[in-house]
C-alpha positions as CSV (number, residue, x, y, z in Angstrom):
1,X,0.0,0.0,0.0
2,X,1.3,3.5,-0.9
3,X,1.5,5.9,2.0
4,X,-0.3,9.2,1.4
5,X,1.9,12.3,1.9
6,X,1.0,14.4,5.0
7,X,-0.8,17.5,4.0
8,X,-2.5,19.6,6.6
9,X,-4.7,22.6,6.6
10,X,-2.0,24.6,8.4
11,X,0.6,23.8,5.8
12,X,-1.8,24.8,3.0
13,X,-2.6,28.0,4.7
14,X,1.1,28.8,5.3
15,X,1.9,28.0,1.6
16,X,-1.0,30.1,0.4
17,X,0.0,33.0,2.6
18,X,3.7,32.9,1.5
19,X,2.9,32.6,-2.2
20,X,-0.4,34.6,-2.4
21,X,-1.9,31.6,-4.1
22,X,-5.5,30.4,-4.1
23,X,-5.8,26.7,-3.5
24,X,-9.0,24.7,-3.9
25,X,-8.8,21.4,-2.0
26,X,-11.2,18.8,-3.5
27,X,-12.3,15.6,-1.6
28,X,-15.0,14.1,-3.8
29,X,-16.8,12.4,-0.9
30,X,-16.7,15.3,1.5
31,X,-16.6,18.6,-0.4
32,X,-14.0,21.3,-1.0
33,X,-12.1,23.9,0.9
34,X,-10.7,27.1,-0.6
35,X,-7.6,28.8,0.9
36,X,-6.4,32.2,-0.2
37,X,-3.6,34.3,1.3
38,X,-3.4,31.9,4.3
39,X,-7.1,32.0,5.1
40,X,-10.0,29.6,4.6
41,X,-12.7,31.3,2.4
42,X,-16.3,30.9,3.3
43,X,-18.1,29.2,0.4
44,X,-21.4,30.8,1.3
45,X,-23.1,27.5,2.2
46,X,-26.6,27.6,3.5
47,X,-25.4,25.8,6.6
48,X,-24.5,27.8,9.7
49,X,-20.7,27.9,10.2
50,X,-20.9,26.6,13.7
51,X,-22.7,23.4,12.5
52,X,-19.9,22.5,10.0
53,X,-18.0,19.6,11.4
54,X,-20.8,18.9,13.9
55,X,-23.6,17.8,11.6
56,X,-23.8,14.8,9.4
57,X,-22.7,15.6,5.8
58,X,-20.6,18.6,6.7
59,X,-17.1,17.5,7.8
60,X,-14.6,20.0,9.1
61,X,-12.0,21.5,6.7
62,X,-9.3,19.4,8.3
63,X,-11.1,16.2,7.3
64,X,-11.6,17.4,3.7
65,X,-7.8,18.2,3.5
66,X,-6.9,14.8,5.0
67,X,-9.0,12.9,2.3
68,X,-8.5,15.2,-0.6
69,X,-7.5,13.7,-3.9
70,X,-7.0,16.9,-6.0
71,X,-5.6,20.3,-5.3
72,X,-6.3,23.2,-7.7
73,X,-3.7,26.0,-7.8
74,X,-4.6,29.3,-9.3
75,X,-1.5,30.5,-11.2
76,X,-0.6,34.1,-11.6
77,X,-1.7,34.0,-15.3
78,X,-5.3,33.1,-14.2
79,X,-5.1,29.4,-15.2
80,X,-6.0,26.7,-12.6
81,X,-3.6,23.8,-12.5
82,X,-4.6,20.5,-10.9
83,X,-2.0,18.8,-8.6
84,X,-2.2,15.3,-7.2
85,X,-1.7,14.7,-3.5
86,X,2.0,13.7,-4.2
87,X,2.6,16.9,-6.3
88,X,1.0,19.1,-3.6
89,X,3.1,17.5,-0.9
90,X,6.2,18.2,-3.0
91,X,5.2,21.9,-3.4
92,X,4.7,22.2,0.3
93,X,8.1,20.8,1.0
94,X,9.8,23.1,-1.5
95,X,7.9,26.2,-0.3
């Protein structure tokens, strides 16, 4: 079995803050999280923020990051580039 690289919400926020990059974390079974300039953006869901992570169907952002399969990076030229979990872990190590 291949071990998944450790990617945490804190590491993504630090990378986003340092590089001024928007990252969309996509976990197909759980949802997505958007990070920009080191902060988690509110997606404007109809669910009250205090219920996220405490209600069935709305896992906390940390869970989404832990299970994410794809990471979308918004490049400075406006193009979004998809990174695998391995590629994102490599970017976090470099940055």
